[in-house]
Wavefront OBJ file of the C-alpha trace (Angstrom):
o trace
v 29.410 -11.524 50.033
v 29.245 -8.843 52.714
v 32.214 -6.983 51.192
v 30.566 -7.165 47.784
v 27.310 -5.854 49.226
v 29.090 -2.961 50.942
v 30.993 -2.185 47.759
v 27.799 -2.227 45.713
v 26.079 0.065 48.198
v 29.027 2.474 48.040
v 28.845 2.562 44.245
v 25.078 3.139 44.397
v 25.529 6.073 46.791
v 28.277 7.563 44.601
v 26.106 7.230 41.507
v 23.199 8.938 43.266
v 25.379 12.026 43.673
v 28.294 13.405 41.720
v 28.777 10.114 39.887
v 25.672 10.877 37.850
v 26.931 14.353 36.955
v 30.272 12.903 35.843
v 28.824 10.258 33.534
v 26.314 12.769 32.119
v 29.162 15.083 31.111
v 30.982 12.108 29.568
v 27.785 11.110 27.733
v 27.349 14.633 26.338
v 30.941 14.762 25.117
v 30.915 11.264 23.629
v 27.516 11.736 22.008
v 28.540 15.084 20.530
v 31.799 13.753 19.104
v 30.093 10.668 17.711
v 27.286 12.706 16.157
v 29.731 15.085 14.455
v 32.198 12.458 13.243
v 29.762 9.642 12.346
v 26.297 11.006 11.531
v 25.076 7.539 10.547
v 25.925 6.308 14.068
v 23.858 9.188 15.454
v 20.924 8.100 13.314
v 21.271 4.530 14.543
v 21.365 5.604 18.198
v 18.342 7.820 17.634
v 16.366 4.770 16.534
v 17.208 3.019 19.833
v 15.924 5.811 22.088
v 12.540 4.149 22.701
v 14.216 1.053 24.178
v 16.373 3.177 26.493
v 13.310 5.109 27.662
v 11.419 1.917 28.438
v 14.324 0.528 30.491
v 14.797 3.847 32.322
v 11.084 4.221 33.071
v 10.822 0.682 34.426
v 13.806 1.190 36.745
v 12.447 4.516 38.001
v 9.024 3.048 38.656
v 10.423 -0.116 40.252
v 11.895 2.041 43.030
v 8.458 3.369 44.016
v 7.227 1.830 47.267
v 3.531 2.552 47.626
v 3.436 1.028 51.112
v 5.645 3.894 52.361
v 2.648 6.173 51.849
v 0.915 4.663 54.883
v 3.782 5.689 57.142
v 3.298 9.334 56.125
v -0.274 9.642 57.353
v 0.856 10.677 60.839
v 2.792 13.597 59.292
v -0.016 14.892 57.134
v 0.773 18.570 57.748
v 4.300 18.133 56.366
v 3.063 16.143 53.357
v 0.445 18.789 52.539
v 2.996 21.610 52.868
v 5.459 19.763 50.609
v 2.748 19.075 48.017
v 1.612 22.719 47.958
v 5.221 23.901 47.654
v 6.171 21.391 44.950
v 3.028 21.371 42.829
v 1.539 24.859 43.287
v 4.093 27.457 44.370
v 7.222 26.147 42.625
v 5.601 25.597 39.185
v 4.257 29.168 39.377
v 7.725 30.465 40.318
v 9.268 28.404 37.513
v 6.782 29.789 35.006
v 7.612 33.365 36.040
v 11.369 32.767 35.781
v 11.134 31.000 32.419
v 8.905 33.815 31.119
v 11.410 36.486 32.146
v 14.500 34.801 30.709
v 13.269 32.721 27.777
v 9.921 34.022 26.516
v 11.521 34.689 23.116
v 12.975 31.165 22.948
v 9.857 28.971 23.230
v 11.534 25.549 23.073
v 14.010 26.360 25.852
v 11.093 27.929 27.739
v 9.084 24.703 27.523
v 12.051 22.535 28.498
v 12.904 24.609 31.559
v 9.305 24.781 32.700
v 8.934 21.010 32.431
v 12.151 20.621 34.429
v 11.007 23.099 37.097
v 7.568 21.596 37.690
v 8.440 18.053 38.865
v 10.016 17.295 42.284
v 12.664 14.590 42.507
v 11.721 10.998 43.298
v 15.139 9.395 43.603
v 18.497 11.003 44.391
v 17.160 13.776 46.681
v 16.796 11.085 49.357
v 20.542 10.380 49.247
v 21.354 14.056 49.842
v 18.742 14.157 52.609
v 20.581 11.322 54.348
v 23.978 13.018 53.888
v 22.636 16.169 55.569
v 21.127 14.151 58.463
v 17.563 14.651 57.260
v 14.384 12.635 57.754
v 14.817 9.848 55.198
v 11.891 7.804 56.522
v 9.441 10.596 55.772
v 11.307 11.280 52.528
v 10.752 7.702 51.418
v 7.026 8.207 52.038
v 7.112 11.248 49.749
v 8.549 9.287 46.803
v 5.395 7.487 45.587
v 3.261 10.565 46.231
v 5.545 12.813 44.174
v 5.841 10.224 41.395
v 2.111 9.661 40.927
v 1.070 13.303 41.336
v 3.580 14.623 38.809
v 2.581 12.054 36.195
v -1.084 12.942 36.638
v -0.376 16.683 36.563
v 1.976 16.631 33.565
v -0.757 17.190 30.919
v -2.535 19.606 33.254
v 0.571 21.800 33.506
v 0.997 21.732 29.723
v -2.515 23.138 29.424
v -2.451 25.632 32.330
v 0.859 27.198 31.354
v 0.061 27.183 27.647
v 3.019 25.046 26.612
v 1.040 22.443 24.670
v 1.868 24.395 21.545
v 3.736 22.031 19.266
v 1.043 19.780 17.920
v 0.209 17.365 20.737
v -3.372 17.356 21.973
v -4.380 16.696 25.590
v -6.044 13.399 24.619
v -2.823 12.230 22.983
v -0.828 13.197 26.079
v -3.074 11.195 28.411
v -2.926 8.227 26.035
v 0.879 8.411 25.837
v 1.220 8.655 29.611
v -1.033 5.639 30.020
v 0.936 3.554 27.529
v 4.417 4.597 28.593
v 4.090 5.189 32.315
v 0.896 4.150 34.085
v 0.919 0.632 32.641
v 4.685 0.212 33.369
v 4.002 1.576 36.882
v 1.430 -1.120 37.551
v 3.786 -3.731 36.091
v 6.732 -2.535 38.196
v 4.612 -2.503 41.352
v 3.335 -6.020 40.636
v 6.870 -7.368 40.049
v 8.136 -5.674 43.196
v 5.202 -7.104 45.187
v 6.023 -10.629 43.977
v 9.750 -10.275 44.661
v 9.127 -9.007 48.189
v 7.245 -12.193 48.949
v 9.528 -14.662 47.191
v 13.204 -13.663 47.430
v 13.443 -11.932 50.804
v 14.428 -8.430 51.892
v 18.224 -8.811 51.558
v 18.106 -10.012 47.962
v 15.565 -7.325 47.136
v 17.917 -4.681 48.531
v 20.668 -6.132 46.312
v 18.378 -5.735 43.274
v 17.486 -2.244 44.462
v 21.204 -1.302 44.561
v 21.709 -2.651 41.039
v 18.759 -0.601 39.777
v 19.990 2.499 41.628
v 23.259 2.182 39.707
v 21.434 1.389 36.473
v 19.242 4.522 36.533
v 22.051 7.083 36.037
v 23.730 4.756 33.504
v 20.515 4.549 31.468
v 20.007 8.299 31.833
v 23.531 8.882 30.528
v 22.864 6.521 27.623
v 19.722 8.467 26.771
v 21.569 11.783 26.958
v 24.351 10.424 24.749
v 21.798 9.253 22.180
v 20.093 12.668 22.159
v 23.362 14.536 21.594
v 24.629 12.069 18.987
v 21.420 12.391 16.980
v 20.952 16.171 17.363
v 24.371 17.765 17.885
v 23.941 20.089 14.897
v 20.684 21.556 16.194
v 21.989 21.825 19.737
v 25.246 23.504 18.692
v 23.365 26.140 16.687
v 21.569 27.227 19.882
v 24.582 27.346 22.197
v 24.327 31.142 22.555
v 21.123 30.699 24.591
v 22.845 28.579 27.259
v 23.893 31.568 29.488
v 20.243 32.634 29.755
v 19.250 29.084 30.678
v 21.955 28.951 33.358
v 20.844 32.280 34.851
v 17.232 31.100 34.980
v 18.207 27.840 36.710
v 20.429 29.646 39.233
v 17.601 32.038 40.151
v 15.149 29.145 40.409
v 17.358 27.217 42.836
v 17.929 30.351 44.921
v 14.200 31.015 45.234
v 13.344 27.387 46.042
v 15.901 27.461 48.847
v 14.399 30.669 50.262
v 10.932 29.116 49.987
v 12.042 26.073 51.985
v 13.505 28.359 54.646
v 10.237 30.278 54.962
v 8.148 27.094 55.179
v 10.495 25.549 57.743
v 10.402 28.672 59.879
v 6.600 29.003 59.746
v 6.104 25.315 60.605
v 8.955 25.359 63.167
v 10.418 22.210 61.660
v 13.211 20.351 63.473
v 16.509 19.953 61.623
v 15.654 16.555 60.130
v 12.396 17.788 58.594
v 13.972 21.111 57.602
v 16.574 19.201 55.577
v 13.890 17.111 53.898
v 11.800 20.165 52.995
v 14.878 21.862 51.515
v 15.896 18.828 49.470
v 12.440 17.925 48.150
v 11.809 21.502 46.990
v 15.336 21.955 45.638
v 15.752 18.717 43.648
v 13.937 18.115 40.358
v 12.960 14.868 38.631
v 14.980 15.221 35.432
v 15.203 11.490 34.525
v 11.444 10.946 34.569
v 10.650 14.308 32.985
v 13.147 13.677 30.201
v 11.606 10.268 29.502
v 8.039 11.634 29.668
v 8.854 14.551 27.387
v 10.601 12.442 24.746
v 7.551 10.180 24.661
v 4.952 12.972 24.647
v 6.848 15.582 22.598
v 9.035 13.649 20.125
v 11.778 15.204 17.977
v 12.330 18.266 20.192
v 16.053 18.161 21.105
v 16.101 21.768 22.366
v 13.451 20.952 24.974
v 15.430 17.890 26.041
v 18.662 19.920 26.233
v 17.083 22.395 28.672
v 16.125 19.521 30.999
v 19.631 18.015 30.728
v 21.291 21.363 31.555
v 19.117 21.619 34.644
v 20.318 18.185 35.726
v 23.985 19.166 35.424
v 23.481 22.286 37.559
v 21.344 20.459 40.099
v 24.080 18.255 41.551
v 26.433 21.116 42.581
v 23.330 22.833 43.989
v 22.381 19.813 46.121
v 25.975 19.421 47.340
v 25.988 23.099 48.350
v 22.668 22.631 50.180
v 24.072 19.634 52.056
v 27.119 21.633 53.221
v 25.003 24.675 54.129
v 22.443 22.675 56.118
v 25.077 20.701 58.055
v 26.987 23.882 58.868
v 23.796 25.633 59.969
v 22.845 22.675 62.161
v 26.306 22.689 63.732
v 26.030 26.395 64.548
v 22.571 25.894 66.068
v 23.865 23.060 68.257
v 26.802 25.174 69.457
v 24.463 28.040 70.345
v 22.189 25.643 72.237
v 25.130 24.211 74.201
v 26.648 27.547 75.260
v 26.599 28.304 79.002
v 24.263 31.286 78.516
v 21.817 29.152 76.581
v 21.904 26.507 79.319
v 21.229 29.130 81.980
v 18.266 30.491 80.031
v 16.952 26.952 79.560
v 17.006 26.456 83.321
l 1 2 3 4 5 6 7 8 9 10 11 12 13 14 15 16 17 18 19 20 21 22 23 24 25 26 27 28 29 30 31 32 33 34 35 36 37 38 39 40 41 42 43 44 45 46 47 48 49 50 51 52 53 54 55 56 57 58 59 60 61 62 63 64 65 66 67 68 69 70 71 72 73 74 75 76 77 78 79 80 81 82 83 84 85 86 87 88 89 90 91 92 93 94 95 96 97 98 99 100 101 102 103 104 105 106 107 108 109 110 111 112 113 114 115 116 117 118 119 120 121 122 123 124 125 126 127 128 129 130 131 132 133 134 135 136 137 138 139 140 141 142 143 144 145 146 147 148 149 150 151 152 153 154 155 156 157 158 159 160 161 162 163 164 165 166 167 168 169 170 171 172 173 174 175 176 177 178 179 180 181 182 183 184 185 186 187 188 189 190 191 192 193 194 195 196 197 198 199 200 201 202 203 204 205 206 207 208 209 210 211 212 213 214 215 216 217 218 219 220 221 222 223 224 225 226 227 228 229 230 231 232 233 234 235 236 237 238 239 240 241 242 243 244 245 246 247 248 249 250 251 252 253 254 255 256 257 258 259 260 261 262 263 264 265 266 267 268 269 270 271 272 273 274 275 276 277 278 279 280 281 282 283 284 285 286 287 288 289 290 291 292 293 294 295 296 297 298 299 300 301 302 303 304 305 306 307 308 309 310 311 312 313 314 315 316 317 318 319 320 321 322 323 324 325 326 327 328 329 330 331 332 333 334 335 336 337 338 339 340 341 342 343 344
């Protein structure tokens, strides 16, 4: 049982990193081939998208632990700084970048902006742990980020002028309520009951299963999108280099922003890592599900979000290596004889 638990945990950790990127690439390839060779299969898969979204949304929301919010109250300055960075500065930066690169391609513009504006609520915590960051405080950020981004989604569509394809604000709020706020309450209620009936160890086992299931469901959704819309997506392939340049610039600027914030606040390494990861990682699974529900039949918008996801994992791996190397250099400087003399 212990070996099985360890094995399951290892799989969950792998899937929260490069494993997700691998199965997403496989899903894109399989969906594209299936859509081109068997269009009727693509149509069938398209009709199943709603079920995949519901399963994905439930799993994402099940992972939210509202009680972690209480543990963050003693680090209010960090929480406020992260919220301002993630929900004020970064969306503005994302809007500027998308405007420069894709103002003449409105659907890619909308997709990238939606991708840019929502901080991650799942796999960034795994990379935080790998870089020796503050995972306890990161766990407290998860429910805050999740709830705030759902509430701000229609607000961003209005502020940035991207509610331009026939969906009114009232419809957006109604869709979010039906697809996300009600499932959130349901997921929280089920989690509350399980915590009090099956015990912590069994709950962690379920949590590992769901952690593996999230990237699998995301890959299934991506495969369905490509199978149903490969013709439309292929006709816009020439725009992909612009999208990649915009994403690369975005990740560079978010890293520099995290460095500035960490320096101003004089954050220790653990909090520095967390600030870097929460500003650098985006919530593609939830944003993809939200956008499909709110803005149906827009495969170009979905493709922009998916491309961001594929680039994000190499970016997070690079951040992990950079932060660990930087921390190692800082420790060596601190332990040099001259540094010890100055300390005395």
